[in-house]
N, C-alpha and C positions, 0 to 999 in steps of 0.2 A: 702610397696611401694618400687619399684626398685630405687636403688641409683641414676641412671642416670636421672630418672624422677624427683627425689627430687632436684638434683643439678640444673636441667633446670628450675624448678619452682622457686628455690631460686634466680637464676641469673635473671630471668624475673622480679621477684618482686623487686630486687635491681636495675635493669635497669629502671623500672618505677619510683622508688623513685628518682633516678638521674634525670629522666625526670621532676619530680615534682620540685626538687631543681633548675633545669634549668629554669623552669617557673618563680618562684619568684625571682631568682637571676638576670634574664635578663629582667624583666618587665621594668626596667629603660631604656633599649635601645629604646623603643618606646614611653614611656609616661613621661620621666623625664622633657623634655622641655615644653610640654603643661601643665603639672601640675605646673611647676615652674612659668610660666607666667599666670597661672590661666585660660587658655583656656578651661580646663576641670577640674571639681572637682575631687579630688584624687580617690575616690571610683568609680566614673563614668568612669574615665580613665582606671583603672585596669580591670573593668568589660568589657569595650569595647575591651581592649587588649586581654582578655581571649577568647572572642568570635572569634576575628579575628585570633588568634593563632590556634584555633580549625579548622577554615576554611582553613587556610594556610597549616596546616599539612595534609589536605586531598587532596591538589591540585597536588602535585608532589612527586616523590620518587627518583629523580636523586641523591640527596646528600646521601641518605641511601646506595646507591651502592658504594659510595666512602668509607664509613666505612666498609661495608661488603665485599668489594673486592678491596680496595685501599691501606690500610696501613699495613695489616697483611697478610702474606702468609699462609692462613689456611691449605693449602694442606701439609705443612711441620709439622703440629702439630697433635699429636694423638687425636682422638676423646674423649678419656677418660680424658685427662688432660686439654684440651682446655676450657671447661666450667668453670673449677676451676680457670684458669688463667684470664678469663673474669671477674669472680667474684672478684678476687683480684684487677684487673684494675679498676673496678667500685668503689671499696672501696677507692682507691686513688683519683678518680674524685670527689666522694661525700664529702670526708673529706676536700679536698681543697676548694670545693664550699662553704661548711659551714663556713670554716675559713675566706675566703675572704668576705663572706656575713656579718659575725660578724664585720669585720673591715671596712665595707662600701666601699670595694675596687672593682670597676667594672672590674674584671678579666674575662678571657674567659672560659666559661663552656665547650666549644668545645675543647679547648686545654687541659683542665683538663682531659676530657674523653680520648683524644688521648694519652696524656702523661701517664695516668694510664694504658691503654692497652699496650702501647709500653714497659713501665717498667716491667710489669708483664710478657709479652711475652719474653723479653730478659733474665729474670731470669729463666723462665721455659724451654725455648727451646734454646735461643741464638740469637745473632744478625742477623743470616741468616733468621729468621722467620719474620723480619721486612722488608717491602717493602720500601726501602730507596727512590727509585725514586718516588713512590707514595706520601711518606711523604713530600719530597721536593716540588713536583709540585702541590700537592693538599692542603697542609697545610702550609708549611713554606713560600713559595712564596706569597700566598694570605695574610698571616699574615703580611708580610712586605708592600705589595702594597696596601691592602685594606684601612687601616687607612690613609695612605698618599693620596690615590685617593679621599677618602671621605672628608678629610680635605681640599684639594685643591678645590674640587667642592663646598664645603660649604663656603670657603673663597670668591670665585668668586661670588657665588649666593648671599651671604650677601652684597657684594659690589654693585651688581646690584640692589638688593632689596632696599637698602638704597639710592642708586642713584635715584631711581624712587619714593620712598615713604618716604624719610627721614622726610619730614614735617609732615606726618600723623601717624608716628609710635606711638606717644603719644596722638593723638587726640581721644576723645570719639567716633567721627564719624568713625574712622578707626578701632575701636576695632573689630567689627563683621567680617570685611574682613580678618584681621589677625587671628582672632579666628577660623573661619571656615577653613581657609587655613591650620592652624596647626592641626586641627582635621583631615582633609583629609590626610595630609602627615604622621602624627603619626599613623593613621589607616593603611596606606600602609606599614609602618615599622613593625607594629604588624603582619600584614598579611605575610610580607616577613620573619619575624622571625619564623613563623610557617612553612613556606616552607623550611626553612634551619635547624633549631635546633631540631625540633621534629623528623626529619628524622634520626638524628644521633643515637637516641635511637632505632629507627626501625632497623637501620643497625646492632647495637649490638645484638639485639634479633635474627635477621636473621643469624648472625654469629654463635650463639649458635645452632640454629636449623640445620644449615648446618653441624656443627661439629659433632653432634650426629646422623646425618643421617635422620633427620626428614624433610629435604628439600634438593633438588638437588643442588649440588655445581655449576651446570651450570646456575642456576636460582638465581640471587641475588635480585630479587624483593621481598619486604616484603609482607607477607600474609595480607589479609584484616583485620583479627582480630588484628594483630600487629599494623597496621596503626590506627585503631580505638582506641585501648588501649593507644597508645602513644599520639594521638591527644587530647583525653579527659584528660589525666594526665597532659600534659603541660598546658592545658587551666586552670585546677584547680590550679596548682601551680602559674600561672600568676595572677589569681584572688586574691591570698593571698597577693600579693604586697610586693616587697622587698624595704621597705621605706628607709632603710639605703643607698642603692646604688642609689635609685631615688634622694635622697638628694645630694649625691656626684655629679651625672651627671647634675642635674637640677640647682644647685647653688654652688656646691663646686669648679667647674672649672672656671665659669664666670657668671656674672649676665645676664641671657638670657631675651631679649626683644622679642615681638611677631614676627616681621619680621625676626629677627635673628633665632628664633626657627623654623620658617617656612623653612628657607634656610637649616638649619641643618638637619631637618627631611627629606626634599626632597632629599638631597644628600645621606643620610643613606639608604632611601628606594631604590633609583636608584642603589646604589652599591650592596646591598644585593640581590635584584631581579635579577640583571644581573649575579651575581655569582651563584645563585641557578640554573638558566637556564643552566649555563656551568658546573654544578656539582662540583663547588669549595666549600669545607667545611670550609668557613671562619668564623671568629669570629664576630658575630653581635655586641658584646660589643666593640671590637676594632674599628669597623666602626662607631658606635654611638659616642664613645669618640673622635675619629678623627674629626668627623663632628662638635661636640660642640666646640672643640679647634679651628678649622678652622673658624667657625662662630664668635667666640670671637675675633679672630685676624682681621676679616673682618669688624667689626663694629667700627667706629670711636668713641673714648672715652671709649671703652670697654677694660677691662684688663683681661688677662688670668692668673690664679693663677698657675704659673709654678711649684711651689713646689708640689701642688697636681697633676699636670700633670706628674711630674717626678715620683711620687709614683705609678701612674697608669701605666706608661711605665715600671717601674721596675716590677710591677705585671705581665705585659704581658710577660716579659723576663723569669721570674722564674716559671710561671704557669706550663708549659710543663715539665721541669725537676723536679719540686717539686711534682706534682701529680705522675710523673713517679717514683720518689723515694718511695712515699707511696705505690704505686701499687707494686713496686719491693719488699718492705718489707713484704707486705701481701702475695706475691707469694712465698717468702722463706718458710713461714710456710706451705703453701700448698704443695710445692715440698718435704720438709723434713718430714712432719708429716701426709700428706695425708688428710683423713677425719677429723682427730683431728685438723689439721691446719685450715681447713675450719671453724670449730666450734670456734677456737680461734680468727680467723679473724672476724667472725660475732659478737662475744661478744665484741671485742675491738672496732670495727667500731660503734656498737650501743652505747657503752659507750662514745666514742668521740663525736658523733653527739648529743647525749642527753646532754652531758656536755656543748658543745658549745651553744646549744639552751637555756639551763637553765641560762648560764652566760649572754646570750643576753637579758634576761628578766630584768637584773639589770638596763639596759639603753636602753629600746626598742624604736626604731624610730617610731614617730607618723606621720600620713599622712600630717598634716598641716605643719610639719617641712620642707617639701619638697617645700613649696611655696617660691618664690623669695621675697626679702625684700620689693620690691615696689608693691606687689600685695595686694590690700585691700580686695578683695572678690574673692573667687575661681571661681565664675561664670563669671568673667570679665577678659579681657586680662591684663590690667595694671591699676594701680592707677595713674592718671595723674594730673598735675598741670593745673589750669585754665589759668594762664598767661604763655604762651609758649614763649621761647626766639625767637626773630626774625631770619628769614633766612638771609644769607649774602646780598641778593638783597634787602630785606626789611630794613636791617640795613643801607645800603647805601642810600636808598630813605629817610629814617628818618633823616640821617645826612644832606642830601641836603636840606630838608625842614627846619631843624634847622638853617642851614647856611643862607638860604634865609630869615628867620624871623629875624636873627641877622642883616643882611644887611638892611632890611626894617626898623628895629628899629633905626639903625645908621643913615640912610637917614632922617628919621623923626626928629631925634634930631638935625641934622644940619639945617634943614629948620626952626625949631622953634627958633634956636639961630640966 
């Protein structure tokens, strides 16, 4: 087999494995809050997310063009070296994804991918091969604005939701409305995730095909077989369910109630869908985390676990450079040792991924651990008290009646005396 064909096959296989890790790593973005509140049973939730990720991946290819024509100046890279550098970059993304999954840290798979590619490219070619303007406008700026935007929208939406439905949030009669609302909005998030994240792998594969001359450099649209392969792979990964990260987003940041979860999912879906239409390769993880934090701040009596929020933000900040560093280290072997370096990279990456997976089996996350503390049954929204506290208006009315009874008792005592 020709070496070029072999390296292309290896890169495509590695890209699809990254797509798989993206699926189970980012399942939490869509299904953490409906699982936490019990709006959906855990296995049902990840199954629904898998189907919608598959559909979403087939709807649009705008984001794939950002990857294949937005962050790397592929015309400055030789066709012989470029596939090997992409191979090294994917190793950086996969290793970082596996590490953050093990830690239960909802970091960005997108930024891990971009960081790995940028780090490998800088080692192999130099800084000039990186499209700085594209990185700033398509990656860095959305990374700053998207979680803030989603958090603000979720905060306002939660305030509005509780202003209208505060009395019914815990009522059994209000369960179905909140439950179906959460199912609808979480489904939109899963669909939006497919329109955004699966396309990044499509873009990587398209980059390789362009580099080796199997696709025109003037055409950055992914081929149909690429679209189908990436769509089914991310769906399979999603169905596996990343319970560690689902646990963190669903109950590690704040105790999520149904109306609160509805607001968080709505803001997440709106932000991701809008960015996909504009071709922004944002992080769905950052958007989902920002929404959960915003909704936690918006519900009266709710507390945000800021120590966990700080760890998540730290993960956001280090993901791009950390994945870039791993990708750069892998690229050094490729540049210095050529084909032998590829073999060394492959063996090292396989050992790291396998080691992290085996270590995770010592304390594997279970689906039921993602349920919020006040959920009694995964088929219902929340476990509620039968005696609800009175609303302020009801409390004032009760106080007036109590005062009237005391006055009547006092008047009766005076008449008897």
